[in-house]
Phi, psi and omega in degrees: 000125181281168181299327182290331183266357178290147179290157176294155178308139183282345180227136178292153185295339182273000177276117184236113178252014186295338179266357176272130188287340183197174179234167179285131178249112179279101185294328179295313178297318182296314182293336178259011185277155174294328179303310181294324183286328190253341188276156170277175179299317180294321180294317180294318178300314180297321180298314182294319178299320180290328173301315181295319178297317181297324181297330182268358180276171173224122001300152183296151176066025181231162178224151174288143180271067182224116186299326180293317179291318182295322177297319178294317178300320182279354177063043177225158175298156183300318181297319179291325180299321182297333176281327182277338191308308186304318182277322182295330180263017179296131183098345177270144175231144178275135183245177189294343177273004177086001181257161179261126182245134176275127188296316182288315179298323181298316179298321179293320180294320178298316178297317180295319179296319179295317179296322179295317179297320179295320178295317179298318180294320178296320179294317178298319180293320182292321182276337185255351182233171180219139172063209182271350182266106184292347181263355183273121183289159179294141182239177178293155178300157186289148171240156179290134182292148178281106184250013179067027179095352178268150180289147178210149180285133179279108188255357182292154180248133180280152170299147184286356183271353168206160187270154181290332182276068183273067180294140180253018178093354180246005181090353180270148176253180187298340184292347180264009185235040173084015179295152183102345176272113188303312183296318181294319180293321178296319179294320178297319176295325177297323177296315181295319179296320178297318178300311183292321180296316179291323178300317179289324181293320188274322181258355179101153184299337180291345181264010177294138178282140177292332176200160180294162174291159185297331183266357187300315185294317178295318179298314180298318180294324179295319177297316181295321179294334179276002179105007179283177179212168178300321182294317179297314181297318181298318180297318178294314180304312185296314181298314182288321181294317179295325175297314179298316181297319179295335179265007177076023181276158175287154179295148180293147183270334184208167178296332185301337181296334183254018185302310182295319182296319180292318180296323176295318179298321179295314179295320183296332178270007175057044177257123181266148178296133181298136175081001180261154180299141180287142177283148176291152187304321182294315180294320180298315179298317181298316181292321179294319178296319179297315181298317179294319178297318179297319180294319179296317179297316180296321180293319179294321177298324181285314184289329184240049185293342179268357185288140177229127358282165179291150177297136182278138178297327182298332179295341180253011180076024183251145176290152178291155178302136181088356177234074183297144180226125182274123182284137176080002182286000000 
């Protein structure tokens, strides 16, 4: 078959499934396939390994038509690969771009790419538009109208990317935390966007949240009021998320999971909350030293989680768990 008569690539070059952890495996098709009926154990193993390799390639579901690379992908010597090749590449077809595409995997990759684009478009629309009017830009969250003490119906509409009932666990809603201030609200949205972007980057686009948690906006505003910034929050998110991912943990559901880490980072950078009384130098030094010691202890616990015995908090000047100690008291 000449290059001119080869079929067009089965997957477009912009379809990228490398961040998706897996593909759909049709067990009925597999159990009834000729591959399973005719292959040896080594051939079947090589075939499955190459499916996984193809899923992580770009274009998705494809492999380079190079025996040396394919042998390396299949984890066998080149001489052995040449014996395994006909059966291991069963289901792959060579296309006009010179690459080998798996027909079943390609269809799955196209579906995954389409679904990912639809999710991205929905997220952009949700964060960039408001209500039923697609031309109306997103605005600040609603505040209660000034009625001079008289009751009035709250008619404002919330942006669809978070809910108006942003309870923070104390029964208060977002209207009591500075909502209505454009710059503060934009910064709070920036914190949430940084959280979602890193969550999708580290765990893959399939783990993107359809909308923020109900407490996210209040949590972000509390950090900002304490002297935090989008940059500080992003740095904490990235460090903690990559740590969680490396330990096989599930992605965090809300900003509240990093509340203590962000507050420690804010204190460690000696940033004081705007408009609050300044701490006296002795108390400030004690609190900063405590925050740094806590961060060092937490980092050591994370980096040496297999270490026995565990590092003692007392070695860092910290009280043991269950024995709170107030710094500067």
